[in-house]
Structures are given as C-alpha cells and as structure tokens.
C-alpha positions in Angstrom: 120.2 -16.2 -200.7 119.5 -17.6 -197.0 118.9 -15.3 -193.7 119.5 -16.2 -190.3 116.5 -14.9 -188.1 116.6 -15.1 -184.5 113.1 -14.7 -182.7 111.9 -15.4 -178.8 108.6 -17.0 -178.9 106.6 -18.0 -175.5 107.2 -21.3 -174.6 103.9 -22.7 -175.0 103.7 -21.8 -178.4 106.1 -24.3 -178.8 104.3 -27.4 -176.8 103.9 -30.6 -178.8 106.0 -29.1 -181.4 109.5 -30.7 -182.2 112.6 -28.5 -182.2 114.4 -30.1 -185.0 115.7 -26.9 -187.4 113.5 -28.4 -190.6 110.4 -28.6 -188.4 110.8 -24.8 -187.0 111.7 -24.1 -190.2 108.7 -25.4 -191.9 106.3 -24.1 -189.6 108.1 -20.4 -190.2 108.1 -20.9 -193.7 103.6 -22.5 -193.8 103.2 -19.1 -191.3 105.2 -16.6 -193.8 102.8 -18.0 -196.6 99.9 -17.6 -194.6 100.9 -14.0 -193.7 101.4 -13.1 -197.4 98.5 -14.4 -198.6 95.9 -12.5 -195.7 98.0 -9.8 -196.5 97.2 -9.7 -200.0 93.9 -10.5 -199.8 93.4 -7.6 -197.3 94.5 -5.4 -199.7 92.4 -6.4 -202.5 89.4 -5.9 -200.3 91.0 -2.5 -199.7 91.4 -2.3 -203.4 94.8 -1.3 -203.8 95.4 -3.3 -206.7 94.4 -6.4 -208.8 95.0 -10.1 -207.7 97.5 -10.6 -210.1 99.4 -7.4 -209.0 98.8 -8.1 -205.2 100.2 -11.9 -205.9 103.1 -10.7 -207.6 104.4 -8.8 -205.2 105.3 -11.3 -202.4 106.0 -13.8 -205.0 102.4 -15.9 -204.6 101.7 -17.4 -208.2 98.6 -15.5 -209.0 96.6 -18.9 -209.3 97.6 -20.0 -205.7 96.0 -16.4 -205.0 92.8 -16.5 -206.6 92.3 -20.2 -205.1 93.3 -18.5 -201.7 90.1 -15.9 -202.7 87.8 -18.2 -203.7 87.7 -20.1 -200.4 87.6 -17.8 -198.4 84.5 -16.4 -200.1 85.7 -13.8 -201.6 84.8 -13.6 -205.9 88.0 -12.3 -208.0 85.7 -10.1 -210.4 86.9 -11.1 -213.7 87.3 -8.1 -216.1 87.4 -8.2 -219.9 91.3 -6.6 -219.5 92.7 -9.3 -217.5 90.8 -12.1 -218.9 92.4 -11.0 -222.0 95.9 -10.7 -220.3 95.6 -14.3 -219.0 95.0 -15.8 -222.6 98.3 -14.3 -223.8 
C-alpha cells in the first residue's frame, strides 16, 4: 500500500541531489530507516522494552537492530530468557 507524502524542504538540502523521483524516494527510505533505528535504540536506552520488542514495533528485523546497537557501542545484554526465545 502506498501513501503520498508532500513536504517542503529548504532548497539547500537538495543541492547536488538529483530530483529524479527514485532518488528522492531512496533518500526518504534511508532517512526513515535511520529514524526508526535511532528511535528504537533511544527507547532501549530508556529501558522502555527489549531490543526484540522495539525492533518489532516499526518492522525492523531484530538482527539488524542488534547490529545497529553494537555499531553504536550499545551492548544488547542478552538474558537467559531472551537467548532461549531466540533458540525456539
């Protein structure tokens, strides 16, 4: 399912960027992915939920969120319970 999104951005943000729709869609997709990852990791640091739960909410694969956490120096801190869940 697609949704049309219209927004205005400062012209300076688009300097050197092709205005081809596929390019702009890719920029939006990458930015949205990074937003979801950063939000999930912020909530993880705030102990709102486990990495698995916080990955599931925006549809990020758990392994990707764990990789992103490690790249940012965040230890996923697996419990015996979470390891057992992963083995099932």
